[in-house]
VODO-768295 format. One record per residue: residue in three letters; x, y, z of N, C-alpha, C in turn. Coordinates in steps of 0.001 Angstrom, whole numbers, plus 500000, padded with zeros to 6 digits. Each point is the difference from the previous one (the first is absolute). Layout:
// residues N
ALAXYZXYZXYZ...
***
This chain:
// residues 278
UNK545036430209402475500851501187499878500091500632501371UNK501125500457500378500154500619501345499311501348500059UNK499428500336501348499304501285500198500989501102500241UNK499660501199499459500867501168500183499239501045500803UNK500545500489501180499356501019500873500345501367499466UNK499028500653499407500242501323499421499709501138501002UNK499607499692501305499672501047500983498615500582499760UNK499734501200500669498695500657499858500019500846498753UNK499120499581499031499941500735498741498620500606499872UNK499884501363499903498718500703499858499797500287498536UNK498910499488499506499699500225498595499109501203499821UNK499556500301498899499106501144499724498618499735500553UNK499249501153500406498659499898500573499053499438498973UNK499238499053500467499006499418499122498742500838499939UNK499086499695499196498711500717499865499074499609501124UNK498997500933500336499038499728501081499188498758499683UNK499704499298501049499165498830499835498532500372499934UNK499157499077499831498549500234499918499460500362501371UNK498924500870500123499382500433501264499346498811500675UNK500243499936501328499418498911500741498523500224500296UNK499335499053500590498560500132500313499780501049501120UNK498821500640500024499649501003501037499933499353501371UNK500529500730501025499937499489501366498633500247500639UNK499811499419501187498728500170500728499884501429500532UNK498741500508500117499776501352500552500440500068501460UNK500628501147500408500359500208501408498810500462500840UNK500197500146501333498925500437500908499721501477499781UNK498719500348500051499621501418499908500354500701501313UNK499942501320499938500276500781501223499035499629501106UNK498734499769499657498996499630501008500343498664500610UNK500429499024499141500327498676500495501232500051500904UNK500957500843499591501183500149500854499630500611501363UNK499046500961499978499548500600501264499303498981500870UNK499180499131499380499339498937500759501029499071500634UNK501055499695499216501042499121500536500710500650501176UNK500015501327499984500635500713501109499068500256501168UNK498734499523499928499073500141501124498849500941499780UNK499888500612498813498889500916499735498706499207499969UNK498929500545500643498750499252500103498832500677499288UNK500239501171499390498904500681499321499717499392498631UNK498919500522499384499640499507498652500923500641498967UNK499963499433498766500844500537498933499565501407499643UNK498651500261500094499498501334499707500540501002501023UNK499940499622501265500510500879501040501491500263499813UNK500702498933499593501434500124499789500299500984498868UNK499242499863498899500219500886498865499648501447500352UNK498921500173500825499619501354500412501105500622500854UNK500582499204500843501079500508500845501233500346499169UNK500270499170498955501115500300499112499760501304499257UNK498723500209499575499668501223499271500209501220500893UNK499710499841501305500177501129500917501448500342500226UNK500870499043499706501433500248500200500681500619498795UNK499258500119498931500639500437498765500538501422500074UNK499360500837500832500413501404500081500860500306501221UNK500315499033500829500828500251501177499213500722501102UNK500656500795500971501458500232499946500803498805500488UNK501203499874499514500883498927500375501316500582500514UNK500656499217500832501338500372500474501010499328499101UNK500816500779499332501002499380499115500941499110500798UNK500436498928499405500952499100500641501249500743500435UNK500360501044499220501230500746500302499894500850501257UNK498740500171500541499815500816501212500212499198501279UNK500189498728499917500144499165501194501347500253500683UNK499942500378501247501206500129500804500899501161499649UNK499460501035499292500813501170499670499378501245500592UNK500800501085500045499497501261500531498764500445499238UNK498986500486500744498725500462499431499210498862499370UNK500438498758500265499269498857499487499220499317501108UNK499992498662499977499276499248501013500953499040500687UNK499689499677501249500832499071500747499751498579499529UNK501018499200500110499868498580499701499881499217501291UNK499661498740499915499903499126501156501072498939499905UNK500525499614501176500999498936500006499318498647500013UNK500783498970500191499469498638499953499032499695501125UNK499993500868501057499061499790501111498741500843499841UNK499922500757498889498835500849499785500086501319500720UNK501192500367500456500204501251500720500843500952499141UNK499859501308500262500826500996499319501418499896500529UNK500992499880499176501390499914500472500383501244500793UNK500849499839500989500404501115500855500664501114499199UNK500667499651498882500650501017499189499030500953499335UNK498721499597499898499000500861499371499127500728501023UNK500315499835501296499253500676501070500666501334500320UNK499190501019500322500583501301500373500604499938501396UNK500827501007500335500542500101501357498863500369500937UNK499739499165501006498872500222500917500502500222501415UNK499405501023500683500344500307501390499020499247500895UNK500347498840500425499107499176500793500794499245501053UNK499268499453500960500601499195501063499466498588499863UNK500845499027499952499524498618499887499108499625501182UNK499001499199499737499100499564501078500736499215501062UNK501166499459499662500776499244500983500493500889501134UNK500026501327499761500457500921501033498873500424500945UNK498779499624499707498864500392500829500066499284501352UNK500136500801501059500061499442501346501295499301500333UNK501012500131499134501282499338500237501013501000500543UNK501025499482500683501059500865500524500650500768498867UNK500232501304500248500582500912499013499087500213498799UNK498739499560500131499035500199498924499019501109500337UNK498736499755499777498970500996500285498954499394500923UNK499328500886500783498961499540500914498732499663499222UNK499234499088500546498723499643499396498868500500500894UNK498835500218499424498839500509500725498967498903500175UNK499229500117501107498943499012500219498756500382499213UNK498905499292500253498772500211499232499392501376500232UNK500381500659501090499463501335500296500907501108499478UNK501108499606499318500927501009499489500980500487501044UNK500081499292501135500925500385501068501218499078500002UNK501078500521500565501215499209500120499747498802500902UNK500446498830499567499784498796500799500788500084501310UNK499392499464501064500599500083501331501407499415500034UNK500209498896499297501306499326500055501099500816499334UNK499621501021499218501001500800499295500210501371500628UNK499299500284501088500175501281500671501317500001500771UNK500755501087499920501279500066500725499789500148501495UNK500994499617500759499947500127501460500583501356500400UNK499146501029499986500454501329500396500078500107501520UNK500925500823500472500048500306501421499084501181500286UNK499626500170501266499105501093500375500583501356499620UNK501312500172500182500623501285499685499988500279498505UNK500062498953499181500010500192498551498667500509499471UNK498914499662500667498672500447499544499405501061500924UNK500789500465500986499511501045500890498972499515501002UNK500051498726500355499028499438500941500613499886501394UNK499128499756500982500453499809501374500418498547500166UNK501183499726500531500434498612500178499020499216500871UNK499766498755499657499073499174500784500563499677501372UNK501291500270500197500586499754501314499627501087500990UNK499490501126499491499588501080500889498667499629500656UNK499754500514501191498776499660500731499291501255500491UNK498740499835500319499198501047500632499471499414501296UNK500487500537501116499641499459501311500238498490500064UNK501128499571499395500339498588500043499276499147498978UNK499148500602499163499265499250498983500754500098498678UNK500318498853499405500757499986498755499177500568498852UNK500702500608499021499328500609498853499860499037498827UNK500199498714500248499867499022498924498540499734499659UNK499091500542500802498562499837499750499294501257500498UNK498666500071499816499248501145500482500167500122501512UNK500186501223500463500186500253501431498722500591500582UNK499512499398501056498812500492500691500422500524501373UNK499735501278500236500354500609501276498756500128500868UNK500160499770501273498923500175500966500360501149500928UNK499100500328500871500258501073500953501177499712500905UNK500338498724500160501143499635500842501320500249499280UNK499959500199498668501222500220499226500361501479499875UNK499080500898500366500193501431499773500156500711501343UNK501097500726500152500245500753501223499332501377499910UNK499693500573501138499332501296500026500848501083499344UNK501289500019500278500902500979499401501426499494500165UNK500951500759499448501398499603500103500481500008501449UNK499379500840500812500417500103501401499091499234500953UNK498883499503499498499037499277500848499850498587499468UNK500469499032500764499975498607499567498634499340500186UNK499050500734500572498666499425500189499378499691498642UNK499437498827499854499407499627498714498649500697499809UNK499626500151498730498700500596499677498880499176500607UNK500173498692499994498973499120500562499782500301501482UNK501110500183500721499890500306501428499386501379500221UNK500395500960499160499453501350500124498484499992499781UNK499556499262498983498562499932499727499257499315501145UNK500639498989500544499378499308501129499872500939501197UNK501075500789500237499948500956501110498958501077499754UNK499924500458498738499026501028499669498584499482500167UNK499783498771499566498665499403500155499616499912501474UNK500992499597500802499744499907501437499694501376500581UNK500737501013499512499784501360500506498630500530499602UNK499640499750498734498727500518499500498808499341500673UNK500169498748500366498886499284500623499982500159501517UNK501058500642500547500049500226501446499677501460500289UNK498918500300500673499648501401500273501029500647500922UNK500201501321499853500979500683500850499548500004501470UNK500971500060500873499689500036501430499493501391500370UNK498918500052500760499377501263500406500381500290501459UNK500395501284500237500435500397501347499085501085500556UNK499905500018501319499277501098500657500827501270499917UNK499348501126499691500684501274499859500460500503501380UNK501311500294500148500492500510501297499515501441500216UNK499009500193500885499394501316500205500799500817501019UNK499861501313499859500662500911500942499259499974501330UNK500703500422501033499388500025501334498745500860499975UNK498954499529500631498754500746500097499024499660498884UNK500414499206499045499111499610498891499765498493500032UNK498761499617499706499611498585500021499159499682498759UNK499909498715499692499198499579498851498523500298500237UNK499370500573498998498552500122499992499438498841499166UNK500670499748498894499799498791499195501396499500499606UNK500069498881499232501291499382499662500977501043499447UNK501190500035500566501074500901499557501229499130499764UNK500318499775498692501017498998499669500856500471498815UNK501079499243499728500850500257498830500600498664499550UNK500394499940498696500647498790499465500790500401498744UNK500866499112499560500814500250498800499968498752499116UNK499773500215498696499960498887499044501407499634499538UNK500101498891499238501298499590499468500543501006499000UNK499127500875499466500458501060499093500478501232500747UNK500053499914501350500486501086500847498998501155500102UNK498715499684499796498939501003500116499431499945501420UNK500030501164500675499489500086501383498594500579499978UNK499137499396500788498628500498500162499758500266501490UNK499460501192500290499705500389501385498543500481500055UNK499237499512500955498626500491500187499727500025501517UNK499227500983500396499747500143501444498753500853500266UNK499466499808501184498973500887500587500258499983501504UNK500511501155500472500446500078501395499271501143500726UNK500025499898501310499345501069500767500823500275501265UNK499667501133500625500681500408501233498980500609500960UNK500313499913501247499125500618501005500407501438500264UNK501113500415499357500476501376500160500114500629498602UNK498911500538499484500003500585498641501112501033499843UNK500600499978498798501113500895499722499803500659498635UNK500581501198499860499945500713498741501379500051499361UNK500070500549498780501275500100499298500447498652499428UNK501298499910499701500548498748499444500376499083501148UNK499501498767499928500145499072501117500661498712499503UNK500957499477500776500612498710499674499072498917500534UNK499412499238499069499042498968500384500659498638500204UNK501058499707499213500671498693500094501389500133499377UNK500791498928500099501318499988499370500263498601499429UNK500303499963498683500294498730499322501436499571500277UNK500261498711500123501372499526500233500829500072498701UNK501304499888500124500861499995498825499619498835499081UNK500184500251498716499595498995499018498598500224499484UNK499247500844500699498618500307499597499816501503499805UNK501117500726499895499931501456499881500239500434498552UNK499457501163499585500190500479498630501373500656499825UNK500430500103498752501247500693499689499841501496500222UNK498818500517499625499681501416500156498650500147500695UNK499694501224500419498733500255500691498827499687499074UNK499037499263500524498803499610499249498808500756500579UNK499274500712499127498809500715500457498740499242499612UNK498939500225500765498732499343499707498850500744500660UNK498819499471499759498804500617500584499323499025500948UNK499357500559500985499241499208500948498918500877500603UNK499535499634501117499039500873500692500167499802501500UNK499482500981500713500105499974501461498640500325500605UNK499864499637501229498766500291500705500264500976501125UNK499120501024500100500166501031501018498763499973500900UNK500236500095501285498895499921500971498872500938499625UNK498783499461499976498814500801499741499829500417498567UNK500886499564499080499864500398498602500106498761499080UNK499640500212498735500107498910499043501459499782499625UNK500258498882499243501362499717499528500497501142499122UNK501303500238500085500615501070499222501193499439499227UNK500287500579498837501177499542499242501273500216500809UNK500963499117499773501286500114500694501124499646499023UNK501097500705500120501194499660499225500771498930500758UNK500466499004499240500741498896500614501371499925499348UNK501035499655500741501356499896499481500725498825500665UNK500908499407499190500911498996500538501404500484499665UNK500852500145501009501328500548499814501046498881499881UNK501157500325499396501064498988499861500444499384501322UNK499791500725501132500367499421501300498932499053500534UNK498888499834499225498942499079500397498816500652500681UNK500086501311500342498874500664500676498780500059499095UNK498850499615500576498717500094499299499235501132500687UNK499816501121499300499436501201500621498645500345499400UNK499187500626500859498730500552499555499966501490500319UNK499292500802499158499950501447500215498652500526499533UNK499449500912500814498794500697499562500050501411500558UNK499341500919499312500004501401500449498628500412500523UNK499246498964500418498648500281500509500003500133501532UNK500721499076500644500020500038501450500556498709500559UNK499836499797501279500491498801500658499195498790499523UNK500707498933499544499341498801499481500181498860500973UNK498936499207500145500094498868500920500160498660499268UNK499847499999498667500356498777499257500400500361498567UNK500813499132499425500475500154498622499823498672499251UNK499698500128498711499917498833499096500872500280498769UNK500850499049499640500877500223498849500375498706499292UNK500492500167498748500431498845499207501172500438499117UNK501076499206499973501173500290499167500450498729499279UNK500593500208498846500722498910499322501168500605499254UNK501180499434500123501212500561499399501072498925499924UNK501060500333499243501133499078499870500965500261501124UNK500382498973500691500912500143501135501392500375499483UNK500706500762500813501366500381499669500868498766499919UNK500923499973499039500898498828499858501134500081501003
***
């Protein structure tokens, strides 16, 4: 008999079949943990599970939402969309042009990053300037040959000190005192002037013609005379009597005078020291 294709025909639902046999038991939670790498005992595992029963837990719905918790991307990092706006400078800008300067181990700016300031910008003296021909690019040491005595005196301090040393070690020249007519030395009668312009005069003179009153005994040359009259004390000798006090004077014209009100004196002794007139 020929076959007839009736198409897809759905008949009424049949009754349930008989229950099949029970399947094998699945892995326990502990066994699944072991398969995942857990190495503790089953007791430890159960104790840890018991500790988790009360939480706290983060709900799944809190992941990646406001007031929730951040999620991690496939690299284990927080996605940039979940990071706050941060005011920071990338480390790539450290020590780079148009970036920020870096500090050395002492907290100071590294030498290679210091700007090239000009002397005028920092208020310094240009290194091109010199002191007595010595450049200011290094410490300057001045000697006596580098320092002049004054703006108007080109003599160096070194030369001045040398001259002063020579002067101090050279005693002043001593001259015989020019005595007035009729008077002669009884003992040394001399005068001299130091480099400080101090004149010293000492004498002991006598005469064969004793005189009274004020007497000119000697006269100092120019350069050894006082600016003003200089008074002093001395003594004189009078025939037949002991020494007597005498007034002594040196006048600006150089006269060295002796005076006594006792009588005619045949010798005088005196000593003066004063600053010579400039």
